[in-house]
C-alpha positions in Angstrom: 19.8 -8.6 12.3 21.4 -11.6 10.6 24.6 -10.8 8.6 23.0 -12.0 5.4 21.2 -8.7 5.3 24.4 -6.9 5.1 26.0 -4.1 7.4 23.7 -1.5 8.9 26.6 0.6 10.2 26.4 2.8 7.1 23.1 4.2 8.1 24.2 5.4 11.6 21.0 5.6 13.7 18.7 5.0 10.7 18.6 1.3 10.3 15.5 1.3 8.0 16.1 4.0 5.3 13.9 5.5 2.7 13.8 2.5 0.2 12.0 0.5 3.0 9.3 3.2 3.2 9.0 2.9 -0.7 8.7 -0.8 -0.4 6.0 -0.5 2.2 4.1 1.9 0.0 4.4 -0.3 -3.1 3.3 -3.4 -1.1 0.3 -1.5 0.3 -0.5 -0.1 -3.2 -0.4 -3.7 -4.7 -2.7 -4.9 -1.9 -5.1 -2.0 -2.3 -5.2 -2.3 -6.2 -6.0 -6.0 -5.9 -8.8 -5.4 -3.5 -10.1 -2.8 -6.0 -9.8 -5.3 -8.9 -11.6 -8.1 -7.0 -14.4 -6.0 -5.7 -15.3 -4.1 -8.9 -18.5 -5.8 -10.1 -18.0 -5.0 -13.7 -15.1 -7.1 -14.8 -15.0 -5.7 -18.3 -14.5 -2.1 -16.9 -11.3 -0.4 -17.7 -10.6 0.3 -14.1 -11.0 -3.3 -13.2 -8.2 -4.1 -15.8 -6.0 -1.2 -14.6 -6.2 -2.3 -11.0 -5.5 -5.9 -11.9 -2.2 -4.7 -13.7 -1.2 -2.3 -10.9 -1.1 -5.1 -8.2 1.5 -7.4 -9.7 3.7 -4.7 -11.1 3.9 -2.7 -7.8 4.7 -5.7 -5.7 7.5 -6.8 -8.1 9.0 -3.4 -8.2 8.8 -3.3 -4.3 10.3 -6.6 -3.8 13.1 -5.8 -6.2 13.8 -2.6 -4.2 13.7 -4.5 -1.0 16.1 -7.2 -2.1 18.7 -4.8 -3.2 18.4 -2.5 -0.1 18.8 -5.2 2.4 22.3 -6.0 1.1 23.8 -9.2 -0.5 20.9 -9.7 -3.0 22.6 -12.9 -4.4 22.0 -14.5 -0.9 18.5 -13.4 -0.7 17.3 -16.9 -1.8 18.1 -18.3 1.7 15.0 -16.6 3.1 12.9 -18.5 0.6 14.5 -21.8 1.7 14.8 -21.4 5.6 11.6 -20.3 7.1 11.0 -19.3 10.7 7.3 -18.8 11.1 8.0 -17.0 14.5 9.4 -14.2 12.3 7.1 -11.6 10.7 9.4 -11.4 7.8 9.3 -15.1 7.1 5.6 -15.1 7.3 5.4 -12.1 5.0 7.7 -13.9 2.5 5.6 -17.0 2.5 2.5 -14.9 2.0 4.2 -13.0 -1.0 5.3 -16.1 -2.7 1.7 -17.3 -3.0 0.2 -13.7 -3.7 2.7 -12.5 -6.4 2.3 -15.3 -8.9 -1.4 -15.5 -8.5 -1.7 -11.8 -9.0 -0.1 -12.2 -12.4 -2.5 -15.0 -13.2 -5.4 -12.8 -12.2 -4.0 -9.9 -14.5 -3.8 -12.3 -17.4 -7.4 -13.4 -16.9 -8.5 -9.8 -16.5 -6.7 -8.8 -19.9 -7.6 -12.0 -21.8 -9.8 -10.1 -24.3 -7.1 -7.5 -25.0 -4.8 -7.6 -28.1 -1.5 -8.4 -26.4 -2.9 -11.6 -24.9 -5.0 -12.7 -28.0 -2.5 -15.5 -28.7 -3.3 -17.0 -25.3 -7.1 -16.5 -25.5 -7.9 -20.2 -25.7 -5.9 -21.2 -22.6 -7.1 -18.1 -20.7 -10.8 -18.8 -21.6 -10.4 -22.3 -20.1 -9.3 -20.9 -16.9 -11.9 -18.0 -16.8 -14.5 -19.9 -14.8 -11.9 -20.0 -11.9 -11.6 -16.2 -11.8 -14.2 -15.9 -9.0 -12.5 -18.4 -6.7 -9.1 -16.9 -7.7 -10.4 -13.4 -6.8 -11.7 -14.7 -3.4 -8.2 -16.1 -2.5 -6.4 -13.0 -3.8 -8.8 -10.8 -1.7 -7.8 -12.7 1.5 -4.1 -12.7 0.6 -4.2 -9.0 -0.4 -5.6 -8.1 3.0 -2.9 -10.2 4.5 -0.2 -8.4 2.6 -1.7 -4.9 3.5 -1.6 -5.9 7.1 1.9 -7.5 6.9 3.3 -4.1 5.9 2.3 -2.7 9.3 3.3 -5.9 11.3 6.8 -5.7 9.8 7.3 -2.4 11.7 5.1 -3.1 14.7 7.1 -6.2 15.5 10.0 -4.0 16.6 9.3 -3.6 20.3 12.0 -1.1 20.9 10.5 1.6 18.7 7.4 2.8 20.4 5.9 4.6 17.4 5.9 1.3 15.5 5.1 -1.1 18.3 1.3 -0.5 18.4 -1.7 -2.6 17.2 -3.0 0.4 15.2 -0.1 0.4 12.7 -1.1 -2.7 10.8 -4.7 -1.5 10.4 -3.5 2.0 9.5 -1.2 0.6 6.7 -4.0 -1.6 5.4 -6.5 1.2 5.1 -3.9 3.7 3.6 -2.8 0.8 1.2 -6.4 0.5 0.1 -6.6 4.3 -0.3 -3.5 4.3 -2.6 -4.8 1.3 -4.6 -8.1 3.2 -5.3 -6.2 6.5 -6.0 -3.8 4.9 -8.4 -6.5 2.8 -10.2 -8.6 6.0 -10.8 -5.6 8.1 -11.6 -4.4 5.7 -14.4 -7.8 5.1 -15.7 -8.5 8.9 -16.2 -5.0 9.7 -17.5 -4.4 6.9 -19.9 -7.9 5.9 -21.0 -10.8 7.8 -22.6 -13.5 5.1 -22.1 -13.4 5.0 -18.5 -16.8 4.7 -16.6 -17.6 7.9 -14.8 -20.1 6.1 -12.4 -17.3 3.6 -11.4 -14.8 6.4 -10.8 -17.4 8.3 -8.8 -18.0 5.4 -6.5 -14.4 4.7 -6.1 -13.6 8.4 -5.1 -16.5 8.3 -2.5 -15.0 5.1 -1.1 -11.6 6.5 -1.0 -12.9 9.5 0.9 -14.3 7.0 3.5 -10.9 5.4 3.8 -9.2 8.7 4.3 -11.6 9.7 7.1 -10.8 6.3 8.8 -7.0 7.0 8.3 -7.4 10.2 10.2 -9.2 8.4 13.0 -6.5 5.6 13.1 -3.6 8.3 13.1 -5.5 9.9 16.0 -5.7 6.5 17.8 -2.0 5.8 17.0 -0.8 8.9 18.9 -3.6 8.8 21.4 -2.1 5.4 22.5 1.3 7.0 22.9 0.1 10.1 24.7 -1.7 8.1 27.2 1.3 5.7 27.8 4.4 6.1 30.0 6.7 9.1 30.0 8.8 7.6 27.1 5.9 7.1 24.9 4.5 10.7 25.6 8.1 12.1 24.7 8.1 10.0 21.4 4.6 11.1 20.5 5.5 14.9 21.3 8.8 14.7 19.4 7.2 13.1 16.4 4.4 15.5 16.2 6.2 18.8 17.0 10.0 18.5 16.2 11.7 19.3 13.0 11.0 19.0 9.3 9.3 15.5 9.8 6.7 17.1 11.9 6.1 19.9 9.3 5.9 17.2 6.6 3.3 15.3 8.7 1.0 18.1 9.3 1.3 19.8 6.0 1.6 17.0 3.3 0.3 13.9 5.2 -2.6 15.3 7.2 -3.2 18.6 5.3 -2.8 18.0 1.5 -2.8 14.1 1.7 -6.0 13.6 3.7 -8.0 16.6 4.7 -7.8 18.4 1.3 -8.9 15.4 -0.9 -11.9 14.9 1.6 -12.8 18.6 1.3 -12.7 18.5 -2.5 -14.8 15.3 -2.7 -17.4 16.8 -0.4 -17.4 20.2 -2.2 -17.5 18.8 -5.8 -18.8 15.2 -5.8 -20.3 14.4 -9.2 -19.2 17.7 -10.5 -15.5 16.8 -10.2 -13.7 17.5 -13.4 -11.1 15.3 -15.0 -8.2 17.6 -14.1 -9.5 17.8 -10.4 -9.8 13.9 -10.2 -6.1 13.7 -11.5 -5.0 16.3 -9.0 -7.1 14.7 -6.1 -5.8 11.2 -6.6 -2.2 12.4 -7.1 -2.2 14.3 -3.7 -3.7 11.2 -2.2 -0.8 9.0 -3.4 1.8 11.6 -2.3 0.1 11.5 1.2 0.4 7.8 1.4 4.0 7.7 0.3 4.9 10.4 2.9 2.9 8.7 5.6 5.1 5.6 5.2 8.2 7.8 5.2 7.2 9.7 8.2 6.5 6.5 10.2 9.7 5.0 9.2 11.9 7.9 10.0 9.9 9.4 12.9 10.1 6.1 14.7 13.9 5.9 14.5 14.6 9.7 15.6 
């Protein structure tokens, strides 16, 4: 890696430490929340506003974490000037440079009728007719950001757990799941006037994304287990060795995916507020730990 990113010797065999996992989570969360905000039909609904706020805030926190973790943060501007479109990171930076400011514009338009932005209402009303076009552009960009988080890892050919076409799709789907969960969690916890019908539909959709996640995880390890001896050893080690394997089966698959699906199937419309909060919380923890697991298990 170029020296501008700082020395990696401090991490021994772990070149990509936990802040990278958190960045990947936050970028996926931002993309997922933006997809939720754009696809919600009722633009006046509180969950639409919540999702529109989560997207830019999450990506900014994630980028700040990434810049300082990579080392030499004052030299980070070079990657904004010198592009190499053969590099996944350069493509991702270009994508984020467009996505991030537009997500703030979308948030402002979503909140234009709220008190904090009342002084800008005239300006925002003038741009309001563009919200549909802006939403369509951001939907495409959000999908790109979600997929990019997976490509950032899968581009590393030497790490077999990462170097698979399944990973970008898995990260996109799990990012969407986290975006739904965080939007529902914040709507239910911080607001009383949330729309129960909207929350119910989002939870059902999130259940489908989690089922798809399970299928993609099975496909990811299925590809490894049907590969060469080295790939098989990587899969067996990741799935059965040490605390990471326990974390994967108990907290990623068990409480992060299977349990929320079971709760949704068992309760459906009867799910209480407290159960919704618990359900979405364990989904978010599952997505965070999935990123952590993939980052660290790949480098074992």
